[in-house]
C-alpha positions, -999 to 999 in steps of 0.1 A, spaced: 808 -475 -691 782 -498 -677 744 -491 -669 736 -488 -632 707 -506 -617 687 -505 -585 687 -542 -571 676 -534 -535 655 -505 -521 633 -499 -491 625 -472 -467 613 -469 -430 578 -456 -425 582 -416 -423 571 -409 -387 583 -393 -356 609 -414 -336 618 -393 -304 633 -425 -287 657 -434 -315 687 -419 -330 693 -410 -367 718 -439 -368 694 -465 -355 666 -460 -380 690 -451 -408 704 -487 -401 669 -501 -404 665 -488 -440 699 -502 -449 689 -537 -434 656 -534 -454 675 -525 -487 701 -552 -483 673 -577 -476 656 -567 -508 688 -571 -527 695 -604 -508 729 -591 -500 748 -586 -471 767 -555 -459 800 -572 -468 789 -571 -505 788 -534 -504 821 -519 -519 813 -480 -509 787 -459 -491 771 -425 -500 751 -412 -470 729 -382 -473 719 -362 -443 716 -323 -442 704 -312 -405 734 -333 -389 759 -327 -420 791 -322 -396 784 -353 -376 796 -381 -402 762 -398 -401 774 -424 -426 799 -436 -402 774 -436 -374 750 -459 -394 778 -483 -403 785 -488 -368 752 -502 -364 751 -523 -395 787 -533 -398 820 -515 -400 837 -532 -431 863 -505 -440 847 -494 -471 850 -457 -482 818 -439 -466 810 -404 -482 787 -379 -464 766 -358 -486 744 -325 -479 725 -307 -507 696 -294 -491 664 -311 -500 683 -328 -529 706 -344 -504 692 -380 -508 690 -378 -545 725 -366 -548 739 -393 -526 719 -418 -550 735 -402 -581 770 -404 -566 765 -441 -561 752 -444 -598 781 -426 -609 805 -449 -595 789 -479 -608 787 -465 -642 822 -455 -643 833 -491 -634 850 -481 -600 827 -503 -580 801 -531 -588 778 -525 -558 772 -493 -538 749 -484 -511 730 -450 -511 714 -439 -479 692 -407 -468 683 -402 -432 670 -372 -414 657 -365 -379 636 -331 -382 619 -308 -357 584 -297 -356 572 -266 -368 587 -240 -391 623 -246 -404 637 -207 -410 666 -204 -437 698 -196 -417 710 -161 -427 739 -163 -448 746 -128 -459 742 -99 -435 734 -75 -463 703 -95 -475 672 -80 -464 647 -102 -444 620 -90 -469 642 -102 -500 636 -113 -534 614 -141 -522 597 -120 -497 613 -138 -467 638 -162 -454 609 -188 -447 601 -213 -470 564 -211 -467 567 -174 -475 591 -183 -504 566 -208 -520 536 -184 -512 553 -160 -535 561 -183 -562 521 -194 -561 511 -157 -563 537 -151 -593 519 -179 -611 484 -165 -600 493 -130 -613 507 -143 -647 481 -171 -654 451 -165 -632 458 -200 -612 433 -200 -584 436 -209 -548 413 -239 -553 433 -253 -580 464 -250 -555 443 -268 -529 435 -296 -552 470 -306 -550 466 -314 -513 434 -331 -519 450 -353 -543 481 -361 -527 462 -368 -492 438 -392 -510 471 -411 -527 486 -413 -490 457 -434 -480 470 -463 -500 505 -461 -488 514 -478 -455 548 -459 -452 530 -423 -451 529 -402 -422 493 -389 -427 466 -413 -441 435 -394 -443 413 -378 -467 412 -340 -467 381 -328 -488 387 -294 -505 366 -276 -480 389 -288 -452 420 -278 -471 407 -243 -478 396 -240 -441 429 -250 -426 451 -224 -409 466 -202 -436 504 -203 -433 513 -181 -461 487 -173 -488 478 -193 -508 493 -222 -488 473 -233 -460 486 -256 -432 471 -288 -453 492 -276 -484 524 -273 -467 548 -305 -463 553 -323 -429 586 -323 -409 590 -359 -400 618 -384 -393 626 -409 -419 652 -431 -438 654 -448 -472 683 -468 -488 691 -482 -522 714 -508 -535 728 -499 -569 747 -525 -589 764 -528 -624 750 -547 -653 776 -573 -650 761 -580 -613 724 -580 -627 734 -604 -654 757 -628 -633 732 -630 -606 699 -633 -626 685 -601 -611 669 -586 -644 632 -595 -635 635 -574 -602 660 -546 -610 653 -512 -622 676 -495 -646 686 -460 -642 681 -444 -674 692 -409 -665 707 -393 -634 710 -358 -636 720 -327 -611 720 -290 -618 726 -259 -599 712 -225 -606 729 -205 -632 729 -166 -626 698 -148 -638 688 -113 -631 661 -115 -605 630 -104 -624 605 -123 -601 603 -153 -577 587 -174 -605 613 -172 -632 643 -176 -606 627 -207 -591 618 -225 -624 648 -224 -642 670 -248 -624 644 -276 -626 639 -269 -665 675 -272 -669 677 -306 -652 648 -320 -669 661 -310 -705 694 -327 -697 675 -359 -680 652 -361 -711 683 -359 -735 701 -386 -715 673 -409 -714 660 -402 -752 627 -397 -738 602 -369 -732 576 -363 -705 549 -381 -721 566 -414 -720 565 -414 -683 541 -437 -665 543 -419 -634 562 -391 -615 574 -383 -579 580 -346 -577 590 -322 -551 556 -309 -536 570 -293 -507 541 -270 -509 511 -272 -529 520 -242 -550 551 -259 -560 536 -291 -574 517 -269 -598 544 -248 -610 566 -281 -614 540 -293 -639 551 -267 -664 589 -269 -653 588 -307 -663 571 -302 -693 538 -320 -683 519 -294 -698 523 -260 -715 529 -227 -699 502 -213 -677 482 -248 -681 489 -262 -647 457 -251 -631 437 -269 -661 461 -300 -657 451 -304 -619 414 -297 -627 415 -323 -655 424 -353 -632 451 -364 -653 476 -364 -624 455 -384 -600 454 -421 -594 439 -437 -627 449 -404 -647 472 -405 -677 501 -388 -659 499 -398 -621 520 -374 -599 530 -383 -564 512 -415 -559 529 -420 -526 511 -390 -510 542 -368 -517 558 -347 -493 524 -332 -483 512 -364 -468 542 -391 -468 563 -364 -450 596 -347 -458 625 -357 -439 651 -336 -461 676 -360 -469 654 -391 -470 630 -376 -495 650 -381 -529 656 -418 -522 620 -423 -509 608 -410 -541 631 -436 -559 614 -463 -537 580 -453 -548 589 -454 -585 607 -487 -583 576 -502 -565 554 -493 -594 581 -506 -622 584 -539 -602 547 -542 -599 547 -541 -561 527 -507 -553 495 -524 -542 462 -506 -544 482 -478 -561 498 -496 -587 501 -483 -620 493 -511 -642 522 -521 -667 543 -493 -656 577 -492 -675 590 -458 -669 591 -431 -640 607 -400 -631 616 -386 -597 625 -349 -590 638 -331 -561 647 -294 -556 669 -279 -527 680 -245 -521 686 -215 -498 671 -183 -511 702 -162 -505 726 -188 -519 712 -208 -548 694 -239 -556 700 -275 -570 678 -299 -589 680 -337 -591 662 -357 -616 663 -394 -623 644 -416 -648 639 -452 -640 630 -481 -664 619 -516 -655 650 -537 -666 629 -564 -680 614 -542 -705 645 -533 -721 655 -549 -757 685 -561 -765 700 -527 -773 690 -515 -738 663 -490 -751 626 -490 -750 606 -477 -778 590 -442 -776 553 -442 -772 
């Protein structure tokens, strides 16, 4: 068993590319990641490509036609919003298991504008079902209201998530929206599904991100440790059956299960993280995930956002990229884009939003369909140059 390392990673700016195909801007992300690793496509031994909305179209092969068809295995992955992170995990597992030394993981998506409605899977499932509706805004509105009813979380506290993440995005040239949104503006924007206003909802954009994953022997042989990022934990869970007591309980468990496994694998805890990129598809989701990931106690998420601890300069900064609320959310690209943000900080390359001395970072994504199930992927990354001879870092 060998460790897996990110030796190259990059992304195209999240935007709208009506004149470009998925294969074209997916290929651009691949070239950027290869350049970052100082490798060529001929060095890649396998490709894992994530794409959700065109899952039937062999997008990985389409991208390879643009980059260079070398005959290596190309595996296409679809796993809702966790698609890119799932592709990355598969690349890590192949390297850890010794099957390959250098693997490419890619997430790429072209999104339509406006509301994405969940496809109806079960004709017996009512439109107004256990999460209120088959639309994601209504689902996460219900989750927010459940948290409000249980813990007294306020509309202003949910809105502060958007204020924070939009501020963070002003420092990120790859974010789709880069402007300040004061609390008054967030609260006054169009109500989509209470308590989420338009500025508290993630943005449907196009985007791609790619990572080159390599083995310990490659990192050592090529002298890459100073730039490499070690994958300390790679975990994926799907929901286990629970009685549907309420939307909050049902939504929480898949992340809590995944976080527990990730912390155990890494021999770390949430307090050890220098930064976190989590799945803020709606402002209500970010607050709930503070508790699911163990960043605070039950019912304390509102107080945590009020404290400023999760803002830039805080003790536990969350979504320094601007998150999905500002950076944008091209489904399959999100997971690897989160890893890119984490890697930037661990390498010391994050510019004005840099977390000084960052050694450890966590990324988190959740995907699901309300009448089918959910999945969660969590990765814990470590600056490779901070490891001791045993490959471990001490707990703080």
